[in-house]
N, CA, C and O atoms as a CHARMM CRD file, in Angstrom:
* protein
*
  224
    1    1 MET  N    -78.60100  68.52200 157.37300 PROA 1      0.00000
    2    1 MET  CA   -79.78100  69.34400 157.28200 PROA 1      0.00000
    3    1 MET  C    -80.02000  69.69200 155.80500 PROA 1      0.00000
    4    1 MET  O    -79.07200  70.04400 155.10200 PROA 1      0.00000
    5    2 PRO  N    -81.28600  69.60000 155.31500 PROA 2      0.00000
    6    2 PRO  CA   -81.56700  69.89000 153.91200 PROA 2      0.00000
    7    2 PRO  C    -81.32900  71.36700 153.57600 PROA 2      0.00000
    8    2 PRO  O    -81.48900  72.24900 154.41900 PROA 2      0.00000
    9    3 LYS  N    -80.94500  71.60100 152.33600 PROA 3      0.00000
   10    3 LYS  CA   -80.71800  72.96400 151.85500 PROA 3      0.00000
   11    3 LYS  C    -82.04200  73.71200 151.77600 PROA 3      0.00000
   12    3 LYS  O    -83.05300  73.16600 151.33300 PROA 3      0.00000
   13    4 GLU  N    -82.02300  74.96300 152.21200 PROA 4      0.00000
   14    4 GLU  CA   -83.20700  75.81300 152.08100 PROA 4      0.00000
   15    4 GLU  C    -83.43100  76.09100 150.59900 PROA 4      0.00000
   16    4 GLU  O    -82.47400  76.31800 149.85800 PROA 4      0.00000
   17    5 ILE  N    -84.67500  76.07600 150.17000 PROA 5      0.00000
   18    5 ILE  CA   -85.00100  76.32200 148.77400 PROA 5      0.00000
   19    5 ILE  C    -85.84700  77.58500 148.68700 PROA 5      0.00000
   20    5 ILE  O    -86.74400  77.79700 149.50400 PROA 5      0.00000
   21    6 THR  N    -85.56100  78.41900 147.70000 PROA 6      0.00000
   22    6 THR  CA   -86.35000  79.64100 147.53000 PROA 6      0.00000
   23    6 THR  C    -87.65000  79.29400 146.80400 PROA 6      0.00000
   24    6 THR  O    -87.77700  78.23500 146.18900 PROA 6      0.00000
   25    7 PHE  N    -88.60300  80.21100 146.89200 PROA 7      0.00000
   26    7 PHE  CA   -89.86900  79.99000 146.20000 PROA 7      0.00000
   27    7 PHE  C    -89.64800  79.91000 144.69600 PROA 7      0.00000
   28    7 PHE  O    -90.27100  79.08400 144.02800 PROA 7      0.00000
   29    8 ASP  N    -88.77400  80.75000 144.15100 PROA 8      0.00000
   30    8 ASP  CA   -88.51500  80.72000 142.70100 PROA 8      0.00000
   31    8 ASP  C    -87.92900  79.38400 142.26200 PROA 8      0.00000
   32    8 ASP  O    -88.31400  78.85000 141.22200 PROA 8      0.00000
   33    9 GLU  N    -87.00100  78.84000 143.04800 PROA 9      0.00000
   34    9 GLU  CA   -86.44200  77.51800 142.73500 PROA 9      0.00000
   35    9 GLU  C    -87.53200  76.45300 142.80800 PROA 9      0.00000
   36    9 GLU  O    -87.61500  75.57300 141.95200 PROA 9      0.00000
   37   10 ALA  N    -88.36100  76.54600 143.83500 PROA 10     0.00000
   38   10 ALA  CA   -89.44400  75.58100 144.00900 PROA 10     0.00000
   39   10 ALA  C    -90.45900  75.68700 142.87600 PROA 10     0.00000
   40   10 ALA  O    -90.97000  74.67000 142.40700 PROA 10     0.00000
   41   11 LEU  N    -90.75200  76.89300 142.43700 PROA 11     0.00000
   42   11 LEU  CA   -91.70200  77.08800 141.34600 PROA 11     0.00000
   43   11 LEU  C    -91.15100  76.49200 140.04700 PROA 11     0.00000
   44   11 LEU  O    -91.89700  75.87200 139.28800 PROA 11     0.00000
   45   12 THR  N    -89.88200  76.67000 139.79300 PROA 12     0.00000
   46   12 THR  CA   -89.25400  76.06700 138.61100 PROA 12     0.00000
   47   12 THR  C    -89.39200  74.55100 138.66400 PROA 12     0.00000
   48   12 THR  O    -89.72600  73.91900 137.66200 PROA 12     0.00000
   49   13 ARG  N    -89.13600  73.97100 139.82600 PROA 13     0.00000
   50   13 ARG  CA   -89.26900  72.51700 139.97300 PROA 13     0.00000
   51   13 ARG  C    -90.71500  72.06000 139.79900 PROA 13     0.00000
   52   13 ARG  O    -90.97100  71.03300 139.17200 PROA 13     0.00000
   53   14 ALA  N    -91.65800  72.81800 140.35000 PROA 14     0.00000
   54   14 ALA  CA   -93.07300  72.45900 140.24000 PROA 14     0.00000
   55   14 ALA  C    -93.52800  72.50600 138.78500 PROA 14     0.00000
   56   14 ALA  O    -94.25300  71.62100 138.33000 PROA 14     0.00000
   57   15 LYS  N    -93.10600  73.52700 138.06100 PROA 15     0.00000
   58   15 LYS  CA   -93.47500  73.62800 136.64700 PROA 15     0.00000
   59   15 LYS  C    -92.87400  72.48000 135.84500 PROA 15     0.00000
   60   15 LYS  O    -93.55500  71.86500 135.02400 PROA 15     0.00000
   61   16 ARG  N    -91.60200  72.19500 136.08400 PROA 16     0.00000
   62   16 ARG  CA   -90.92700  71.11100 135.36200 PROA 16     0.00000
   63   16 ARG  C    -91.59900  69.76600 135.66500 PROA 16     0.00000
   64   16 ARG  O    -91.82200  68.96400 134.75800 PROA 16     0.00000
   65   17 MET  N    -91.91900  69.52400 136.93100 PROA 17     0.00000
   66   17 MET  CA   -92.55200  68.26500 137.31600 PROA 17     0.00000
   67   17 MET  C    -93.92500  68.12600 136.66800 PROA 17     0.00000
   68   17 MET  O    -94.25900  67.06100 136.14700 PROA 17     0.00000
   69   18 SER  N    -94.72500  69.19300 136.69500 PROA 18     0.00000
   70   18 SER  CA   -96.06800  69.10600 136.13000 PROA 18     0.00000
   71   18 SER  C    -96.02500  68.97500 134.61000 PROA 18     0.00000
   72   18 SER  O    -96.85200  68.27200 134.02900 PROA 18     0.00000
   73   19 GLU  N    -95.08100  69.63700 133.96600 PROA 19     0.00000
   74   19 GLU  CA   -94.94500  69.51200 132.51600 PROA 19     0.00000
   75   19 GLU  C    -94.55500  68.09100 132.12200 PROA 19     0.00000
   76   19 GLU  O    -95.08100  67.54600 131.15100 PROA 19     0.00000
   77   20 ARG  N    -93.63400  67.49100 132.87400 PROA 20     0.00000
   78   20 ARG  CA   -93.25000  66.10200 132.59000 PROA 20     0.00000
   79   20 ARG  C    -94.41600  65.14500 132.81600 PROA 20     0.00000
   80   20 ARG  O    -94.60200  64.19300 132.05900 PROA 20     0.00000
   81   21 TYR  N    -95.18800  65.39800 133.84700 PROA 21     0.00000
   82   21 TYR  CA   -96.34600  64.55800 134.15600 PROA 21     0.00000
   83   21 TYR  C    -97.33600  64.57500 132.99000 PROA 21     0.00000
   84   21 TYR  O    -97.86500  63.53500 132.59800 PROA 21     0.00000
   85   22 VAL  N    -97.57800  65.75500 132.44900 PROA 22     0.00000
   86   22 VAL  CA   -98.51200  65.89400 131.33400 PROA 22     0.00000
   87   22 VAL  C    -97.94300  65.22300 130.07700 PROA 22     0.00000
   88   22 VAL  O    -98.68100  64.57600 129.33300 PROA 22     0.00000
   89   23 GLU  N    -96.64600  65.37500 129.84100 PROA 23     0.00000
   90   23 GLU  CA   -96.01100  64.77700 128.66100 PROA 23     0.00000
   91   23 GLU  C    -96.06000  63.25200 128.68000 PROA 23     0.00000
   92   23 GLU  O    -96.25100  62.62700 127.63700 PROA 23     0.00000
   93   24 LYS  N    -95.88900  62.64700 129.85600 PROA 24     0.00000
   94   24 LYS  CA   -95.77900  61.19400 129.96600 PROA 24     0.00000
   95   24 LYS  C    -97.10700  60.46200 129.88600 PROA 24     0.00000
   96   24 LYS  O    -97.14000  59.30100 129.47900 PROA 24     0.00000
   97   25 GLY  N    -98.17100  61.09100 130.25200 PROA 25     0.00000
   98   25 GLY  CA   -99.43500  60.36700 130.32500 PROA 25     0.00000
   99   25 GLY  C   -100.48300  60.93400 129.39700 PROA 25     0.00000
  100   25 GLY  O   -100.22700  61.86300 128.63200 PROA 25     0.00000
  101   26 PRO  N   -101.64900  60.36700 129.47700 PROA 26     0.00000
  102   26 PRO  CA  -102.74700  60.87000 128.64400 PROA 26     0.00000
  103   26 PRO  C   -103.42100  62.06900 129.31000 PROA 26     0.00000
  104   26 PRO  O   -104.64600  62.12600 129.41700 PROA 26     0.00000
  105   27 TYR  N   -102.61000  63.01800 129.75100 PROA 27     0.00000
  106   27 TYR  CA  -103.11400  64.15900 130.51300 PROA 27     0.00000
  107   27 TYR  C   -102.91300  65.44500 129.73700 PROA 27     0.00000
  108   27 TYR  O   -102.12700  65.50200 128.79200 PROA 27     0.00000
  109   28 GLU  N   -103.63200  66.47300 130.14900 PROA 28     0.00000
  110   28 GLU  CA  -103.41900  67.81500 129.61800 PROA 28     0.00000
  111   28 GLU  C   -103.68400  68.80400 130.73300 PROA 28     0.00000
  112   28 GLU  O   -104.39600  68.50600 131.69300 PROA 28     0.00000
  113   29 PHE  N   -103.10500  69.98300 130.59600 PROA 29     0.00000
  114   29 PHE  CA  -103.32700  71.01800 131.58800 PROA 29     0.00000
  115   29 PHE  C   -104.75300  71.54800 131.48600 PROA 29     0.00000
  116   29 PHE  O   -105.37400  71.50800 130.42300 PROA 29     0.00000
  117   30 PHE  N   -105.25000  72.03500 132.59400 PROA 30     0.00000
  118   30 PHE  CA  -106.54500  72.70000 132.62700 PROA 30     0.00000
  119   30 PHE  C   -106.49400  73.84600 131.62100 PROA 30     0.00000
  120   30 PHE  O   -105.45100  74.48400 131.48500 PROA 30     0.00000
  121   31 PRO  N   -107.58800  74.12600 130.91100 PROA 31     0.00000
  122   31 PRO  CA  -107.53300  75.12300 129.83300 PROA 31     0.00000
  123   31 PRO  C   -107.29900  76.57500 130.25900 PROA 31     0.00000
  124   31 PRO  O   -106.99100  77.41400 129.41300 PROA 31     0.00000
  125   32 LEU  N   -107.43600  76.88300 131.52200 PROA 32     0.00000
  126   32 LEU  CA  -107.19400  78.25800 131.97900 PROA 32     0.00000
  127   32 LEU  C   -105.79500  78.34500 132.60000 PROA 32     0.00000
  128   32 LEU  O   -105.56800  77.80800 133.68400 PROA 32     0.00000
  129   33 PRO  N   -104.85300  79.02000 131.91900 PROA 33     0.00000
  130   33 PRO  CA  -103.47300  79.07200 132.40600 PROA 33     0.00000
  131   33 PRO  C   -103.33600  79.62900 133.82100 PROA 33     0.00000
  132   33 PRO  O   -102.43700  79.22500 134.55900 PROA 33     0.00000
  133   34 GLU  N   -104.21400  80.55000 134.20700 PROA 34     0.00000
  134   34 GLU  CA  -104.09300  81.11700 135.55300 PROA 34     0.00000
  135   34 GLU  C   -104.38800  80.08100 136.63400 PROA 34     0.00000
  136   34 GLU  O   -103.85200  80.16800 137.73900 PROA 34     0.00000
  137   35 ILE  N   -105.22700  79.11200 136.32600 PROA 35     0.00000
  138   35 ILE  CA  -105.50500  78.02500 137.28300 PROA 35     0.00000
  139   35 ILE  C   -104.28700  77.10700 137.38800 PROA 35     0.00000
  140   35 ILE  O   -103.90200  76.69400 138.48100 PROA 35     0.00000
  141   36 VAL  N   -103.69400  76.79900 136.25100 PROA 36     0.00000
  142   36 VAL  CA  -102.48300  75.96300 136.23800 PROA 36     0.00000
  143   36 VAL  C   -101.38200  76.64500 137.04800 PROA 36     0.00000
  144   36 VAL  O   -100.70200  75.99500 137.84200 PROA 36     0.00000
  145   37 GLU  N   -101.20700  77.93800 136.85200 PROA 37     0.00000
  146   37 GLU  CA  -100.18900  78.68300 137.59100 PROA 37     0.00000
  147   37 GLU  C   -100.47400  78.68400 139.09200 PROA 37     0.00000
  148   37 GLU  O    -99.54700  78.60300 139.89700 PROA 37     0.00000
  149   38 GLU  N   -101.72900  78.77500 139.46500 PROA 38     0.00000
  150   38 GLU  CA  -102.11300  78.75400 140.87900 PROA 38     0.00000
  151   38 GLU  C   -101.76200  77.40400 141.51700 PROA 38     0.00000
  152   38 GLU  O   -101.25000  77.35400 142.63500 PROA 38     0.00000
  153   39 VAL  N   -102.03900  76.32900 140.80600 PROA 39     0.00000
  154   39 VAL  CA  -101.72500  74.99100 141.31300 PROA 39     0.00000
  155   39 VAL  C   -100.21200  74.80700 141.41200 PROA 39     0.00000
  156   39 VAL  O    -99.71600  74.29500 142.41600 PROA 39     0.00000
  157   40 GLN  N    -99.48400  75.21700 140.39100 PROA 40     0.00000
  158   40 GLN  CA   -98.02700  75.09900 140.41900 PROA 40     0.00000
  159   40 GLN  C    -97.44200  75.93000 141.56200 PROA 40     0.00000
  160   40 GLN  O    -96.48800  75.50800 142.21600 PROA 40     0.00000
  161   41 GLY  N    -98.01200  77.10600 141.79900 PROA 41     0.00000
  162   41 GLY  CA   -97.56700  77.93300 142.91900 PROA 41     0.00000
  163   41 GLY  C    -97.82900  77.26300 144.25800 PROA 41     0.00000
  164   41 GLY  O    -97.01600  77.36300 145.17600 PROA 41     0.00000
  165   42 GLY  N    -98.96200  76.58000 144.37200 PROA 42     0.00000
  166   42 GLY  CA   -99.26700  75.84600 145.60600 PROA 42     0.00000
  167   42 GLY  C    -98.30900  74.69800 145.83200 PROA 42     0.00000
  168   42 GLY  O    -97.89600  74.44200 146.96300 PROA 42     0.00000
  169   43 LEU  N    -97.95300  74.00100 144.76000 PROA 43     0.00000
  170   43 LEU  CA   -96.96200  72.93100 144.87100 PROA 43     0.00000
  171   43 LEU  C    -95.61600  73.49800 145.33100 PROA 43     0.00000
  172   43 LEU  O    -94.94900  72.92300 146.19100 PROA 43     0.00000
  173   44 ALA  N    -95.23300  74.62700 144.74900 PROA 44     0.00000
  174   44 ALA  CA   -93.97000  75.27000 145.12600 PROA 44     0.00000
  175   44 ALA  C    -93.99600  75.68700 146.59500 PROA 44     0.00000
  176   44 ALA  O    -93.01600  75.50000 147.31600 PROA 44     0.00000
  177   45 LYS  N    -95.10300  76.24400 147.02700 PROA 45     0.00000
  178   45 LYS  CA   -95.23700  76.66100 148.42700 PROA 45     0.00000
  179   45 LYS  C    -95.09800  75.46000 149.36200 PROA 45     0.00000
  180   45 LYS  O    -94.44300  75.54900 150.40100 PROA 45     0.00000
  181   46 ASN  N    -95.71400  74.34000 148.99100 PROA 46     0.00000
  182   46 ASN  CA   -95.59500  73.13800 149.81300 PROA 46     0.00000
  183   46 ASN  C    -94.15700  72.63900 149.86100 PROA 46     0.00000
  184   46 ASN  O    -93.70700  72.15100 150.89800 PROA 46     0.00000
  185   47 LEU  N    -93.43300  72.75500 148.75800 PROA 47     0.00000
  186   47 LEU  CA   -92.03200  72.33700 148.75700 PROA 47     0.00000
  187   47 LEU  C    -91.21800  73.20500 149.70300 PROA 47     0.00000
  188   47 LEU  O    -90.40100  72.69200 150.46700 PROA 47     0.00000
  189   48 VAL  N    -91.43100  74.50500 149.66000 PROA 48     0.00000
  190   48 VAL  CA   -90.69100  75.42000 150.53200 PROA 48     0.00000
  191   48 VAL  C    -91.05200  75.18000 152.00400 PROA 48     0.00000
  192   48 VAL  O    -90.17100  75.11600 152.86100 PROA 48     0.00000
  193   49 GLU  N    -92.34200  75.05000 152.28400 PROA 49     0.00000
  194   49 GLU  CA   -92.78700  74.96500 153.68400 PROA 49     0.00000
  195   49 GLU  C    -92.69800  73.56600 154.28500 PROA 49     0.00000
  196   49 GLU  O    -92.45900  73.41600 155.48300 PROA 49     0.00000
  197   50 HSD  N    -92.89300  72.53200 153.44400 PROA 50     0.00000
  198   50 HSD  CA   -92.97400  71.17700 153.98500 PROA 50     0.00000
  199   50 HSD  C    -91.96600  70.20200 153.39000 PROA 50     0.00000
  200   50 HSD  O    -91.84400  69.06800 153.85200 PROA 50     0.00000
  201   51 GLY  N    -91.23900  70.65100 152.35300 PROA 51     0.00000
  202   51 GLY  CA   -90.21300  69.80000 151.77300 PROA 51     0.00000
  203   51 GLY  C    -90.72000  68.80500 150.74800 PROA 51     0.00000
  204   51 GLY  O    -89.98100  67.90800 150.34000 PROA 51     0.00000
  205   52 HSD  N    -91.98900  68.94800 150.31500 PROA 52     0.00000
  206   52 HSD  CA   -92.55000  68.00900 149.34500 PROA 52     0.00000
  207   52 HSD  C    -93.35700  68.75100 148.27600 PROA 52     0.00000
  208   52 HSD  O    -94.04300  69.73200 148.56400 PROA 52     0.00000
  209   53 LEU  N    -93.25800  68.26100 147.04200 PROA 53     0.00000
  210   53 LEU  CA   -93.99100  68.84700 145.91000 PROA 53     0.00000
  211   53 LEU  C    -95.32400  68.13000 145.73100 PROA 53     0.00000
  212   53 LEU  O    -95.61500  67.62000 144.64900 PROA 53     0.00000
  213   54 PHE  N    -96.11600  68.08800 146.76100 PROA 54     0.00000
  214   54 PHE  CA   -97.37500  67.37400 146.69100 PROA 54     0.00000
  215   54 PHE  C    -98.51100  68.22700 147.22500 PROA 54     0.00000
  216   54 PHE  O    -98.31500  69.11300 148.05600 PROA 54     0.00000
  217   55 CYS  N    -99.69500  67.93600 146.72800 PROA 55     0.00000
  218   55 CYS  CA  -100.89200  68.56800 147.28600 PROA 55     0.00000
  219   55 CYS  C   -101.20900  67.89300 148.61600 PROA 55     0.00000
  220   55 CYS  O   -100.98900  66.69300 148.78000 PROA 55     0.00000
  221   56 PRO  N   -101.72100  68.66100 149.55100 PROA 56     0.00000
  222   56 PRO  CA  -102.06400  68.03600 150.85100 PROA 56     0.00000
  223   56 PRO  C   -103.23400  67.09400 150.71300 PROA 56     0.00000
  224   56 PRO  O   -103.65600  66.48500 151.69600 PROA 56     0.00000
């Protein structure tokens, strides 16, 4: 059975994943940090609830 992950752990993973994604490609974060945080929080929530760091 997979280990339960806390929201804080999931949020750390979501931030790290999104930062690496931006670093590797010709991408940049949306200019409003609160929007970026909202998206990262949604990714973290999906990881906790569904086991995946993906948007539905």
